[in-house]
N, C-alpha and C positions, 0 to 999 in steps of 0.2 A: 415473659412480658417485662419490658424495661421498667425498672423501679421509678424512673423519672416521670413516667406517665401519671402514676398515683401521687407522687410527691407534688408535681405541678398542679394536679387536681385539688389537692388539699389546700394549696396556696390560693387558688382561685376561689374556693369556697370560703376561706377565711377572709379574703379581701371583700367578698360580696357582703358578708356580715358587717365588715368595717364601713362599707358604703351605706348600708342600711342605717347604721347608727348615726353617721354624719348627716344623712338625709333627714333623720328625725330631729337632730339638733337644729338644723337650719329651718325645718318646718315650724319649730317652736321658738324662733328667735324673738317673737313678740308675746310669748306666753308668760303671764305674771308668775314670778317665783320659780320658773323652770330651771332645772339643773342639768347641764350637759353630761353626756356619757362618752366614754372612750372604750375602744376594744383593746384588750390585753391578749397576747398570744404566747404559746409555749411550743417548743419543738416536741416532736413525737419520738417514739421508740427508735433506738439506734440499732442497726444491724452491725454487730461487732464480729467481724471476721477474724481479727487477731487482737487479743486483749493487750492493752499496754503492759509492758513488763514481761511479756512472753519471751522465753529464751529463743534466740535466733541462732541456732546451730552452735558453732564454736566461737562465734563473734561477740557474744554477750547477750543482751536483751534488747527487745524492740522498745524504744522509749515512748512511742505514741500509739502503737498499734494501728489497726484499720477499723475505723468507726464511720459508718455511712448512715446519715440521717434519712428518715422516711417521710418528712413533711412537717406540717404545722397544724395546730388546732387552737380554737378559741378557748382561753382559760378564764375569761370573765369580762363583764361589761360594767365596770364600776362607774358610779355616778359621782361627779365632781361637785362638792358642796361649797365651793367658793362663793362669796357674796356677790350678787349682781349689782349693777348701778341702781340708784334710787331715783324714781320719778315723782316729783311733787304734783299731787292731784288737787289738794285743797279740801277734799272730803274727809271729815273727821273719822269716818268709819273705815277709810282705807288705812291700812297699817303695814309698815315695813319693819322687819327685824334687823336691828343694827348689831350684828355679831352672830353668835351661836344661838341655835334654838329653833323650835317648830311650834306653831300654833296647834292646839289639840281641838278636834271636832268630833262629834258623835255621829256615827253612821245611822241610817234609817232603822236598823234593827234595835237601836236604843241601848245596846250593850257594848258594841265594838267601837273602839276609838281609832281615828285616823289622824294623820299629822301632815301639816302643810307649811310651806313658806309663803304661800300666796295669801295676803291679807286683804283681799278685795271683799270685805264684809258689808252687809246691809242689815237694817232692821226690817223684820217682816211685819205683817198686820197685827200679830199678837205681841209685838214688842220684844221679840227675841233677836239677838244678833246672830246672823246666819251667813253661810257661804252662798255663792251664786246658785248652788243646787239645793239650798234650804237646809243644810246640815247645821245643827246647833253648836254654838261655841260655849255655852254655859252662861252667857250674859243675857239677862232678861229684865223686863220691867220698864222698858223705854216708853215714855208718854210724850207724844209729839206736842201736846199742849204746853209742856214745860220747857220747850226750847231745845237747842242742839245739845249734843253730848260732848264731853271732853275726855280724852284718853291720855293718861300720864305715861311717862316713860317706864314706870314700874308696873304698868298694866291695869291700874285702877281706872275703871270706867265710871264717870259720874255725870249727873244731869241736874242742873239747877243747884249745884253744891252738894247734892246727896249721892252717895255711892250706890250704883245699881249692879255692879259686877266687878270681877277681878279676872284678868286674862294672865294666866301663867304660861311660861314657855317650857318646852320639853327638850331634853337632850338624850342622845344614845351613845353608847360606847363605840359603836361602829355604824354611823349613819349610812354609809355606802351599802350596808346589808339590809336596809329597809326594802320592803316589797312595794313597788309602784302599782297602783290600781287605777290610774287615770284620774282626770278631774283635778290635777295638781295635788293628789293625795298619796300618802304612803301609809302602810300598816307595819306594825312590829313583826319581826321574824326572829328565828333563833340566831341568825347571823348578825342582827343589829344589836342584840341585847335588849334588856328591859328598859322601858321608858322611865326617865327620871324627871319629875316636874319640879321646876324651880321658879321662884319669883324673879321676874326680869330685873337685871342689874345686880343680882347677887350671885356669889359663888362662880364668877366668871361667865355667867349667862349674859346674852345680849339684852338690849333694851328695845322698847317699842317706840317707833316713830309714827305718830298719827299724821294723817293728811298726806301720805306718800305710799308708794308701792315699789316693791323690789322687782326689777326687770330680770329677764333671763340672763344667765351668765354666759351666753353664747356670743362669741366674736365671729361675725360672718366671714371676715377675711381669713382668720385662722382655719375655719371649717372648710372654706373653698380650697385653701392650700392642702389641707389634709385629704380633701376629695381628689385633687390632682395626684397626690402621692399614691393614694389607694388605687386609682385608675391605672397608673403606670405599673404598679406592682401586679395588678390583675393581668395587664398585658404581658408583662415579663414572664409570669407563670404560664400564660397561654403559649408563649414562645417556646418555653422549655418542653411543653407537651408536643408542640409541632416538631421541634428538633428531634425529640425521642421517636416520634412517629416516622419522620424521614429516615432516621437511622435504621429503624425496623424495616421499612420498605426497601431500603438499600440491601439489607441482609437477605431479605426474601427474594430479591431479584438476582442474586448471585448465581443461583442454580438455573436460571433461565438461559 
């Protein structure tokens, strides 16, 4: 069986994953705090018929050898944590992170923390500052009778001059290693390293901008260009499969 059939098939499978990622990026172009992903690839095992440096009779050694690749595979889908553009909303409970960091929230089990760049928070009926899904941020005690809240760049949340909470930011050694669980949330993994909580504006951590939201860092034009490139690569790999199939058909017809 010609090697090119399987090599081309691996290329088509890889580009299909690439298209899946691009489609997800485009689908989330208006998702608050969304971070785009890209596909990384690596070549597969090489069939080394003649190793480089092998002696070639009395003429010396073969300088390059004969090495034939067997295709490509997906090596990772890293998330790109560049800062997205900021949209001013005017709501004091909307918060954007200017620089590095994540907001920490508590999941419904009460013990597991999750992390997000999406600061579209609101106060619930009990006076707790929560995400759109009701996950707690640790700020509580809001009383609507006392007027609006104010959020400082260092994360201090106050109402009527009295502090009711402190929002710290979290960093990771490798944020691309975080596990995405949907709802704009990530959880810690062995790949991300442990969460380090820092007061906003200190030790290189970003600051909090109240009354604004960070938009997705997806550029539609770039994604559409990447989509065209992926489509053409998929077509080229399908052509290599068809060419290999035509060659095999020609060989089979010789005896007829």
